[in-house]
N, CA, C and O atoms as a GROMACS GRO file, in nm:
protein
  436
    1ILE      N    1   0.863  -0.554   1.746
    1ILE     CA    2   0.884  -0.435   1.815
    1ILE      C    3   0.726  -0.373   1.731
    1ILE      O    4   0.650  -0.297   1.791
    2LEU      N    5   0.710  -0.403   1.643
    2LEU     CA    6   0.586  -0.352   1.573
    2LEU      C    7   0.463  -0.367   1.684
    2LEU      O    8   0.396  -0.265   1.674
    3ASP      N    9   0.412  -0.446   1.778
    3ASP     CA   10   0.337  -0.470   1.894
    3ASP      C   11   0.349  -0.381   1.989
    3ASP      O   12   0.252  -0.347   2.056
    4ASP      N   13   0.479  -0.327   2.009
    4ASP     CA   14   0.550  -0.259   2.113
    4ASP      C   15   0.516  -0.117   2.070
    4ASP      O   16   0.485  -0.031   2.151
    5LEU      N   17   0.524  -0.095   1.934
    5LEU     CA   18   0.493   0.067   1.890
    5LEU      C   19   0.294   0.048   1.904
    5LEU      O   20   0.227   0.136   1.957
    6LEU      N   21   0.250  -0.041   1.863
    6LEU     CA   22   0.112  -0.005   1.875
    6LEU      C   23   0.116  -0.021   2.050
    6LEU      O   24   0.039   0.064   2.094
    7ASP      N   25   0.165  -0.082   2.138
    7ASP     CA   26   0.148  -0.049   2.272
    7ASP      C   27   0.144   0.085   2.296
    7ASP      O   28   0.058   0.140   2.365
    8CYS      N   29   0.237   0.140   2.238
    8CYS     CA   30   0.286   0.281   2.300
    8CYS      C   31   0.229   0.394   2.198
    8CYS      O   32   0.277   0.499   2.156
    9GLY      N   33   0.107   0.328   2.179
    9GLY     CA   34  -0.010   0.398   2.084
    9GLY      C   35   0.034   0.472   1.945
    9GLY      O   36  -0.017   0.583   1.931
   10VAL      N   37   0.118   0.430   1.843
   10VAL     CA   38   0.140   0.454   1.737
   10VAL      C   39  -0.033   0.424   1.649
   10VAL      O   40  -0.126   0.345   1.665
   11ASP      N   41  -0.007   0.522   1.569
   11ASP     CA   42  -0.159   0.544   1.490
   11ASP      C   43  -0.156   0.498   1.340
   11ASP      O   44  -0.261   0.487   1.275
   12GLY      N   45  -0.030   0.470   1.285
   12GLY     CA   46   0.021   0.453   1.170
   12GLY      C   47   0.173   0.394   1.102
   12GLY      O   48   0.288   0.393   1.148
   13PHE      N   49   0.136   0.362   1.015
   13PHE     CA   50   0.259   0.309   0.962
   13PHE      C   51   0.255   0.327   0.788
   13PHE      O   52   0.166   0.289   0.713
   14GLN      N   53   0.385   0.401   0.750
   14GLN     CA   54   0.406   0.457   0.628
   14GLN      C   55   0.545   0.425   0.577
   14GLN      O   56   0.645   0.412   0.647
   15GLY      N   57   0.538   0.414   0.446
   15GLY     CA   58   0.681   0.416   0.340
   15GLY      C   59   0.798   0.282   0.420
   15GLY      O   60   0.919   0.287   0.444
   16PHE      N   61   0.676   0.153   0.446
   16PHE     CA   62   0.732   0.045   0.415
   16PHE      C   63   0.784  -0.040   0.283
   16PHE      O   64   0.740  -0.046   0.168
   17GLN      N   65   0.886  -0.096   0.340
   17GLN     CA   66   0.955  -0.157   0.171
   17GLN      C   67   0.897  -0.308   0.168
   17GLN      O   68   0.968  -0.389   0.228
   18GLN      N   69   0.780  -0.360   0.107
   18GLN     CA   70   0.773  -0.495   0.108
   18GLN      C   71   0.831  -0.588   0.095
   18GLN      O   72   0.828  -0.697   0.151
   19ASP      N   73   0.929  -0.515  -0.039
   19ASP     CA   74   1.026  -0.635  -0.092
   19ASP      C   75   1.120  -0.649   0.031
   19ASP      O   76   1.186  -0.753   0.027
   20THR      N   77   1.144  -0.568   0.143
   20THR     CA   78   1.275  -0.596   0.278
   20THR      C   79   1.211  -0.606   0.420
   20THR      O   80   1.271  -0.646   0.519
   21GLY      N   81   1.083  -0.567   0.417
   21GLY     CA   82   1.042  -0.596   0.568
   21GLY      C   83   0.913  -0.634   0.547
   21GLY      O   84   0.862  -0.644   0.436
   22PRO      N   85   0.852  -0.660   0.664
   22PRO     CA   86   0.659  -0.667   0.653
   22PRO      C   87   0.576  -0.624   0.537
   22PRO      O   88   0.567  -0.506   0.505
   23THR      N   89   0.524  -0.708   0.483
   23THR     CA   90   0.438  -0.695   0.406
   23THR      C   91   0.294  -0.659   0.472
   23THR      O   92   0.245  -0.687   0.581
   24LEU      N   93   0.245  -0.584   0.361
   24LEU     CA   94   0.128  -0.475   0.373
   24LEU      C   95  -0.004  -0.589   0.451
   24LEU      O   96  -0.061  -0.548   0.552
   25GLU      N   97  -0.039  -0.724   0.397
   25GLU     CA   98  -0.081  -0.826   0.501
   25GLU      C   99  -0.036  -0.823   0.608
   25GLU      O  100  -0.126  -0.783   0.681
   26HIS      N  101   0.062  -0.844   0.673
   26HIS     CA  102   0.091  -0.836   0.805
   26HIS      C  103   0.083  -0.715   0.915
   26HIS      O  104   0.078  -0.725   1.038
   27PHE      N  105   0.082  -0.579   0.819
   27PHE     CA  106   0.028  -0.458   0.898
   27PHE      C  107  -0.111  -0.470   0.922
   27PHE      O  108  -0.153  -0.449   1.036
   28ALA      N  109  -0.198  -0.507   0.818
   28ALA     CA  110  -0.349  -0.537   0.807
   28ALA      C  111  -0.369  -0.635   0.920
   28ALA      O  112  -0.457  -0.605   1.000
   29ASN      N  113  -0.300  -0.751   0.941
   29ASN     CA  114  -0.304  -0.843   1.027
   29ASN      C  115  -0.331  -0.764   1.191
   29ASN      O  116  -0.408  -0.778   1.286
   30LEU      N  117  -0.211  -0.673   1.152
   30LEU     CA  118  -0.174  -0.569   1.294
   30LEU      C  119  -0.315  -0.523   1.368
   30LEU      O  120  -0.351  -0.531   1.486
   31ARG      N  121  -0.390  -0.463   1.227
   31ARG     CA  122  -0.487  -0.351   1.243
   31ARG      C  123  -0.602  -0.455   1.306
   31ARG      O  124  -0.662  -0.422   1.408
   32ALA      N  125  -0.626  -0.566   1.249
   32ALA     CA  126  -0.705  -0.625   1.291
   32ALA      C  127  -0.713  -0.649   1.453
   32ALA      O  128  -0.809  -0.617   1.523
   33ARG      N  129  -0.591  -0.712   1.498
   33ARG     CA  130  -0.574  -0.737   1.609
   33ARG      C  131  -0.610  -0.624   1.706
   33ARG      O  132  -0.687  -0.632   1.801
   34SER      N  133  -0.537  -0.510   1.661
   34SER     CA  134  -0.517  -0.406   1.798
   34SER      C  135  -0.648  -0.356   1.800
   34SER      O  136  -0.658  -0.276   1.894
   35GLY      N  137  -0.772  -0.369   1.726
   35GLY     CA  138  -0.895  -0.309   1.758
   35GLY      C  139  -0.929  -0.157   1.718
   35GLY      O  140  -1.034  -0.100   1.686
   36ASP      N  141  -0.834  -0.126   1.728
   36ASP     CA  142  -0.828   0.033   1.672
   36ASP      C  143  -0.806   0.075   1.531
   36ASP      O  144  -0.750   0.003   1.449
   37LYS      N  145  -0.846   0.183   1.509
   37LYS     CA  146  -0.795   0.256   1.358
   37LYS      C  147  -0.658   0.267   1.316
   37LYS      O  148  -0.609   0.380   1.321
   38LEU      N  149  -0.594   0.180   1.279
   38LEU     CA  150  -0.468   0.206   1.218
   38LEU      C  151  -0.444   0.233   1.099
   38LEU      O  152  -0.500   0.158   1.019
   39ILE      N  153  -0.372   0.326   1.049
   39ILE     CA  154  -0.367   0.402   0.930
   39ILE      C  155  -0.239   0.322   0.893
   39ILE      O  156  -0.141   0.303   0.965
   40LEU      N  157  -0.263   0.270   0.736
   40LEU     CA  158  -0.180   0.236   0.665
   40LEU      C  159  -0.157   0.345   0.519
   40LEU      O  160  -0.241   0.405   0.451
   41TRP      N  161  -0.023   0.338   0.510
   41TRP     CA  162   0.003   0.436   0.389
   41TRP      C  163   0.119   0.362   0.314
   41TRP      O  164   0.231   0.341   0.360
   42GLY      N  165   0.070   0.320   0.177
   42GLY     CA  166   0.153   0.228   0.070
   42GLY      C  167   0.092   0.147   0.016
   42GLY      O  168  -0.029   0.150   0.035
   43SER      N  169   0.146   0.046  -0.067
   43SER     CA  170   0.271   0.048  -0.061
   43SER      C  171   0.355  -0.038  -0.194
   43SER      O  172   0.433  -0.132  -0.182
   44VAL      N  173   0.307   0.029  -0.319
   44VAL     CA  174   0.336   0.019  -0.433
   44VAL      C  175   0.464   0.011  -0.449
   44VAL      O  176   0.499   0.123  -0.411
   45SER      N  177   0.598  -0.068  -0.492
   45SER     CA  178   0.735  -0.090  -0.485
   45SER      C  179   0.772   0.031  -0.583
   45SER      O  180   0.729   0.045  -0.698
   46VAL      N  181   0.864   0.122  -0.511
   46VAL     CA  182   0.946   0.218  -0.604
   46VAL      C  183   1.064   0.147  -0.625
   46VAL      O  184   1.152   0.214  -0.680
   47THR      N  185   1.101   0.006  -0.591
   47THR     CA  186   1.195  -0.044  -0.607
   47THR      C  187   1.204  -0.187  -0.738
   47THR      O  188   1.288  -0.264  -0.784
   48LYS      N  189   1.105  -0.165  -0.749
   48LYS     CA  190   1.090  -0.291  -0.855
   48LYS      C  191   0.970  -0.249  -0.935
   48LYS      O  192   1.003  -0.201  -1.044
   49THR      N  193   0.836  -0.254  -0.911
   49THR     CA  194   0.683  -0.228  -1.003
   49THR      C  195   0.721  -0.111  -1.045
   49THR      O  196   0.758  -0.113  -1.163
   50LEU      N  197   0.726  -0.020  -0.999
   50LEU     CA  198   0.694   0.128  -1.084
   50LEU      C  199   0.843   0.132  -1.155
   50LEU      O  200   0.823   0.124  -1.276
   51PRO      N  201   0.940   0.139  -1.136
   51PRO     CA  202   1.077   0.205  -1.213
   51PRO      C  203   1.082   0.073  -1.322
   51PRO      O  204   1.107   0.108  -1.438
   52PHE      N  205   1.062  -0.075  -1.300
   52PHE     CA  206   1.087  -0.172  -1.395
   52PHE      C  207   0.972  -0.244  -1.403
   52PHE      O  208   1.009  -0.356  -1.439
   53GLY      N  209   0.826  -0.244  -1.387
   53GLY     CA  210   0.724  -0.286  -1.439
   53GLY      C  211   0.693  -0.272  -1.531
   53GLY      O  212   0.774  -0.202  -1.592
   54THR      N  213   0.581  -0.310  -1.610
   54THR     CA  214   0.485  -0.264  -1.686
   54THR      C  215   0.342  -0.204  -1.641
   54THR      O  216   0.307  -0.226  -1.525
   55VAL      N  217   0.256  -0.128  -1.729
   55VAL     CA  218   0.174  -0.096  -1.654
   55VAL      C  219   0.080  -0.194  -1.630
   55VAL      O  220  -0.004  -0.149  -1.553
   56ALA      N  221   0.063  -0.278  -1.653
   56ALA     CA  222   0.019  -0.412  -1.640
   56ALA      C  223   0.033  -0.466  -1.487
   56ALA      O  224  -0.062  -0.491  -1.413
   57ASP      N  225   0.170  -0.480  -1.457
   57ASP     CA  226   0.222  -0.511  -1.316
   57ASP      C  227   0.189  -0.408  -1.251
   57ASP      O  228   0.150  -0.443  -1.140
   58VAL      N  229   0.185  -0.289  -1.265
   58VAL     CA  230   0.146  -0.173  -1.146
   58VAL      C  231   0.004  -0.181  -1.116
   58VAL      O  232  -0.057  -0.125  -1.025
   59GLU      N  233  -0.050  -0.279  -1.230
   59GLU     CA  234  -0.208  -0.271  -1.189
   59GLU      C  235  -0.260  -0.424  -1.108
   59GLU      O  236  -0.362  -0.451  -1.045
   60ARG      N  237  -0.144  -0.503  -1.143
   60ARG     CA  238  -0.154  -0.570  -0.996
   60ARG      C  239  -0.115  -0.586  -0.875
   60ARG      O  240  -0.148  -0.671  -0.791
   61GLU      N  241  -0.029  -0.485  -0.870
   61GLU     CA  242   0.025  -0.455  -0.767
   61GLU      C  243  -0.096  -0.362  -0.687
   61GLU      O  244  -0.150  -0.385  -0.579
   62VAL      N  245  -0.115  -0.268  -0.766
   62VAL     CA  246  -0.220  -0.189  -0.675
   62VAL      C  247  -0.333  -0.272  -0.637
   62VAL      O  248  -0.381  -0.245  -0.527
   63GLU      N  249  -0.388  -0.366  -0.702
   63GLU     CA  250  -0.495  -0.443  -0.680
   63GLU      C  251  -0.463  -0.520  -0.540
   63GLU      O  252  -0.540  -0.514  -0.444
   64ALA      N  253  -0.329  -0.600  -0.538
   64ALA     CA  254  -0.283  -0.688  -0.432
   64ALA      C  255  -0.299  -0.573  -0.300
   64ALA      O  256  -0.360  -0.607  -0.198
   65CYS      N  257  -0.240  -0.439  -0.312
   65CYS     CA  258  -0.229  -0.375  -0.214
   65CYS      C  259  -0.419  -0.349  -0.143
   65CYS      O  260  -0.467  -0.405  -0.044
   66ILE      N  261  -0.475  -0.266  -0.219
   66ILE     CA  262  -0.610  -0.269  -0.189
   66ILE      C  263  -0.676  -0.376  -0.137
   66ILE      O  264  -0.763  -0.378  -0.050
   67ASP      N  265  -0.614  -0.492  -0.216
   67ASP     CA  266  -0.717  -0.631  -0.148
   67ASP      C  267  -0.644  -0.693  -0.041
   67ASP      O  268  -0.698  -0.792   0.008
   68ALA      N  269  -0.521  -0.654   0.013
   68ALA     CA  270  -0.479  -0.668   0.143
   68ALA      C  271  -0.493  -0.583   0.263
   68ALA      O  272  -0.466  -0.623   0.376
   69ALA      N  273  -0.539  -0.452   0.234
   69ALA     CA  274  -0.543  -0.292   0.374
   69ALA      C  275  -0.634  -0.260   0.307
   69ALA      O  276  -0.605  -0.148   0.264
   70HIS      N  277  -0.763  -0.299   0.257
   70HIS     CA  278  -0.865  -0.205   0.240
   70HIS      C  279  -0.984  -0.176   0.374
   70HIS      O  280  -1.039  -0.076   0.419
   71GLU      N  281  -0.985  -0.328   0.407
   71GLU     CA  282  -1.120  -0.356   0.514
   71GLU      C  283  -1.046  -0.302   0.654
   71GLU      O  284  -0.936  -0.306   0.710
   72GLY      N  285  -1.183  -0.246   0.672
   72GLY     CA  286  -1.165  -0.146   0.826
   72GLY      C  287  -1.144  -0.012   0.784
   72GLY      O  288  -1.145   0.067   0.879
   73GLY      N  289  -1.125   0.042   0.663
   73GLY     CA  290  -1.081   0.164   0.627
   73GLY      C  291  -0.924   0.233   0.655
   73GLY      O  292  -0.842   0.158   0.707
   74GLY      N  293  -0.895   0.328   0.633
   74GLY     CA  294  -0.752   0.396   0.719
   74GLY      C  295  -0.669   0.345   0.616
   74GLY      O  296  -0.555   0.331   0.660
   75PHE      N  297  -0.680   0.305   0.473
   75PHE     CA  298  -0.556   0.265   0.382
   75PHE      C  299  -0.553   0.375   0.270
   75PHE      O  300  -0.654   0.413   0.211
   76PHE      N  301  -0.455   0.410   0.252
   76PHE     CA  302  -0.400   0.515   0.163
   76PHE      C  303  -0.288   0.455   0.064
   76PHE      O  304  -0.166   0.451   0.083
   77LEU      N  305  -0.357   0.410  -0.042
   77LEU     CA  306  -0.262   0.356  -0.154
   77LEU      C  307  -0.155   0.459  -0.170
   77LEU      O  308  -0.189   0.577  -0.157
   78ALA      N  309  -0.012   0.427  -0.202
   78ALA     CA  310   0.089   0.537  -0.247
   78ALA      C  311   0.216   0.454  -0.297
   78ALA      O  312   0.226   0.332  -0.301
   79PRO      N  313   0.287   0.525  -0.324
   79PRO     CA  314   0.432   0.472  -0.339
   79PRO      C  315   0.464   0.427  -0.234
   79PRO      O  316   0.399   0.474  -0.140
   80SER      N  317   0.597   0.296  -0.189
   80SER     CA  318   0.616   0.263  -0.067
   80SER      C  319   0.734   0.350  -0.033
   80SER      O  320   0.798   0.306   0.063
   81SER      N  321   0.787   0.475  -0.093
   81SER     CA  322   0.912   0.544  -0.090
   81SER      C  323   0.917   0.667  -0.168
   81SER      O  324   0.821   0.664  -0.244
   82SER      N  325   0.990   0.781  -0.184
   82SER     CA  326   1.013   0.875  -0.297
   82SER      C  327   0.999   0.791  -0.391
   82SER      O  328   1.017   0.669  -0.384
   83VAL      N  329   0.952   0.880  -0.524
   83VAL     CA  330   0.949   0.853  -0.651
   83VAL      C  331   1.058   0.889  -0.713
   83VAL      O  332   1.081   1.010  -0.710
   84GLY      N  333   1.143   0.812  -0.775
   84GLY     CA  334   1.270   0.870  -0.872
   84GLY      C  335   1.243   0.885  -1.019
   84GLY      O  336   1.152   0.830  -1.079
   85PRO      N  337   1.340   0.971  -1.072
   85PRO     CA  338   1.302   1.015  -1.192
   85PRO      C  339   1.295   0.882  -1.322
   85PRO      O  340   1.226   0.872  -1.423
   86GLU      N  341   1.369   0.818  -1.280
   86GLU     CA  342   1.354   0.675  -1.370
   86GLU      C  343   1.233   0.631  -1.388
   86GLU      O  344   1.224   0.557  -1.486
   87VAL      N  345   1.108   0.654  -1.312
   87VAL     CA  346   0.965   0.585  -1.278
   87VAL      C  347   0.936   0.650  -1.413
   87VAL      O  348   0.967   0.769  -1.424
   88PRO      N  349   0.864   0.569  -1.545
   88PRO     CA  350   0.809   0.587  -1.639
   88PRO      C  351   0.690   0.660  -1.612
   88PRO      O  352   0.625   0.603  -1.524
   89ASP      N  353   0.620   0.795  -1.663
   89ASP     CA  354   0.518   0.857  -1.633
   89ASP      C  355   0.411   0.738  -1.626
   89ASP      O  356   0.341   0.716  -1.527
   90ALA      N  357   0.409   0.673  -1.734
   90ALA     CA  358   0.305   0.594  -1.754
   90ALA      C  359   0.256   0.480  -1.621
   90ALA      O  360   0.146   0.433  -1.593
   91ASN      N  361   0.368   0.465  -1.569
   91ASN     CA  362   0.350   0.369  -1.435
   91ASN      C  363   0.279   0.449  -1.336
   91ASN      O  364   0.182   0.409  -1.271
   92ILE      N  365   0.332   0.568  -1.329
   92ILE     CA  366   0.247   0.661  -1.234
   92ILE      C  367   0.126   0.744  -1.265
   92ILE      O  368   0.060   0.816  -1.190
   93LEU      N  369   0.115   0.722  -1.366
   93LEU     CA  370  -0.072   0.741  -1.435
   93LEU      C  371  -0.127   0.645  -1.404
   93LEU      O  372  -0.237   0.664  -1.352
   94ALA      N  373  -0.088   0.516  -1.418
   94ALA     CA  374  -0.125   0.393  -1.391
   94ALA      C  375  -0.188   0.369  -1.260
   94ALA      O  376  -0.306   0.348  -1.232
   95MET      N  377  -0.084   0.377  -1.188
   95MET     CA  378  -0.099   0.328  -1.049
   95MET      C  379  -0.211   0.429  -0.964
   95MET      O  380  -0.271   0.385  -0.866
   96HIS      N  381  -0.231   0.565  -1.013
   96HIS     CA  382  -0.325   0.656  -1.006
   96HIS      C  383  -0.458   0.644  -1.034
   96HIS      O  384  -0.562   0.673  -0.975
   97ARG      N  385  -0.423   0.585  -1.157
   97ARG     CA  386  -0.579   0.561  -1.241
   97ARG      C  387  -0.660   0.427  -1.222
   97ARG      O  388  -0.781   0.411  -1.236
   98HIS      N  389  -0.547   0.314  -1.178
   98HIS     CA  390  -0.582   0.205  -1.163
   98HIS      C  391  -0.670   0.200  -1.006
   98HIS      O  392  -0.772   0.136  -0.983
   99ALA      N  393  -0.602   0.282  -0.920
   99ALA     CA  394  -0.611   0.302  -0.774
   99ALA      C  395  -0.766   0.324  -0.759
   99ALA      O  396  -0.855   0.255  -0.710
  100VAL      N  397  -0.765   0.452  -0.823
  100VAL     CA  398  -0.928   0.517  -0.815
  100VAL      C  399  -1.015   0.386  -0.872
  100VAL      O  400  -1.084   0.326  -0.789
  101GLU      N  401  -1.015   0.344  -0.994
  101GLU     CA  402  -1.080   0.229  -1.053
  101GLU      C  403  -1.134   0.081  -0.978
  101GLU      O  404  -1.244   0.026  -0.973
  102TYR      N  405  -1.009   0.050  -0.928
  102TYR     CA  406  -1.003  -0.038  -0.849
  102TYR      C  407  -1.076  -0.040  -0.708
  102TYR      O  408  -1.141  -0.126  -0.649
  103GLY      N  409  -1.044   0.077  -0.682
  103GLY     CA  410  -1.103   0.121  -0.542
  103GLY      C  411  -1.229   0.136  -0.509
  103GLY      O  412  -1.274   0.113  -0.397
  104ARG      N  413  -1.308   0.187  -0.630
  104ARG     CA  414  -1.413   0.209  -0.630
  104ARG      C  415  -1.520   0.076  -0.645
  104ARG      O  416  -1.634   0.072  -0.598
  105ARG      N  417  -1.449  -0.034  -0.727
  105ARG     CA  418  -1.527  -0.151  -0.757
  105ARG      C  419  -1.538  -0.210  -0.621
  105ARG      O  420  -1.648  -0.247  -0.582
  106VAL      N  421  -1.430  -0.223  -0.544
  106VAL     CA  422  -1.368  -0.290  -0.433
  106VAL      C  423  -1.483  -0.233  -0.271
  106VAL      O  424  -1.523  -0.306  -0.181
  107ARG      N  425  -1.503  -0.097  -0.289
  107ARG     CA  426  -1.595  -0.018  -0.209
  107ARG      C  427  -1.756  -0.070  -0.248
  107ARG      O  428  -1.841  -0.095  -0.162
  108SER      N  429  -1.777  -0.081  -0.392
  108SER     CA  430  -1.897  -0.090  -0.431
  108SER      C  431  -1.952  -0.220  -0.409
  108SER      O  432  -2.068  -0.238  -0.448
  109GLY      N  433  -1.868  -0.352  -0.335
  109GLY     CA  434  -1.906  -0.467  -0.400
  109GLY      C  435  -1.901  -0.592  -0.463
  109GLY      O  436  -2.004  -0.642  -0.508
   0.00000   0.00000   0.00000
């Protein structure tokens, strides 16, 4: 169905749960095949990593997301869905801080 959505002119995908569906890598491959600027928005897990992981777990997932989807631009690192009250503040702050730091390193080569 994802190929059909691309054929219909969908410009991007947001809010997908990698735990239960297509991965960020899968969407990045779709973007590479489509030849267009497909926007990807996500996908640090709000069901596992953010609520139950350590700061180090969050940092690893941030890096995995950026590594999977940064090529070609159009990638916005974000939580996979709404962030609930059970998510520790430290993990939210770590996601943002590490995305900025790691993203800069990746962009600079």
